[in-house]
C-alpha positions as a Python dict, from the first residue, in 0.01 Angstrom:
ca = {
    (1, 'E'): (0, 0, 0),
    (2, 'S'): (-94, -239, -269),
    (3, 'E'): (-142, -242, -644),
    (4, 'M'): (-504, -181, -602),
    (5, 'M'): (-417, 138, -404),
    (6, 'D'): (-148, 275, -639),
    (7, 'G'): (-247, 612, -755),
    (8, 'M'): (-579, 603, -579),
    (9, 'L'): (-471, 819, -289),
    (10, 'E'): (-323, 1070, -510),
    (11, 'R'): (-644, 1104, -697),
    (12, 'M'): (-882, 1102, -403),
    (13, 'G'): (-666, 1271, -128),
    (14, 'D'): (-670, 1174, 233),
    (15, 'I'): (-958, 941, 262),
    (16, 'T'): (-874, 839, 612),
    (17, 'Q'): (-1043, 1135, 768),
    (18, 'G'): (-1383, 962, 718),
    (19, 'F'): (-1255, 641, 896),
    (20, 'P'): (-1319, 577, 1263),
    (21, 'R'): (-941, 505, 1330),
    (22, 'K'): (-801, 754, 1087),
    (23, 'R'): (-566, 507, 910),
    (24, 'L'): (-537, 264, 622),
    (25, 'G'): (-436, -107, 672),
    (26, 'T'): (-155, -277, 505),
    (27, 'P'): (-169, -616, 319),
    (28, 'S'): (57, -773, 579),
    (29, 'Q'): (-221, -697, 848),
    (30, 'L'): (-427, -968, 672),
    (31, 'D'): (-154, -1237, 738),
    (32, 'S'): (-295, -1382, 1057),
    (33, 'T'): (-647, -1406, 925),
    (34, 'L'): (-528, -1584, 595),
    (35, 'L'): (-300, -1824, 796),
    (36, 'Y'): (-591, -1916, 1002),
    (37, 'L'): (-807, -1983, 701),
    (38, 'V'): (-544, -2213, 553),
    (39, 'S'): (-465, -2402, 870),
    (40, 'P'): (-635, -2716, 1012),
    (41, 'S'): (-793, -2482, 1277),
    (42, 'S'): (-1038, -2351, 1021),
    (43, 'D'): (-1157, -2700, 903),
    (44, 'F'): (-1511, -2635, 1040),
    (45, 'V'): (-1538, -2281, 892),
    (46, 'S'): (-1747, -2267, 566),
    (47, 'G'): (-1963, -2012, 410),
    (48, 'A'): (-1846, -1750, 642),
    (49, 'T'): (-1771, -1388, 604),
    (50, 'I'): (-1476, -1270, 809),
    (51, 'R'): (-1457, -895, 809),
    (52, 'V'): (-1105, -760, 849),
    (53, 'H'): (-1173, -385, 823),
    (54, 'D'): (-1035, -204, 1132),
    (55, 'A'): (-1388, -106, 1238),
    (56, 'Q'): (-1424, 90, 909),
    (57, 'G'): (-1769, -62, 855),
    (58, 'A'): (-1880, -73, 1209),
    (59, 'N'): (-2217, 62, 1301),
}
């Protein structure tokens, strides 16, 4: 969980039932994406939206 999520789950209940994979992510699951973005490998990346959402917004 994160500071943003503190207390939210108690107020809203189990929100994962509406998610395709029935789970919440953790901040550490963003590590590889963030490391890529700050590495020389991403030098050519600009103005991109990189969705890290565990298929939660997939259509």
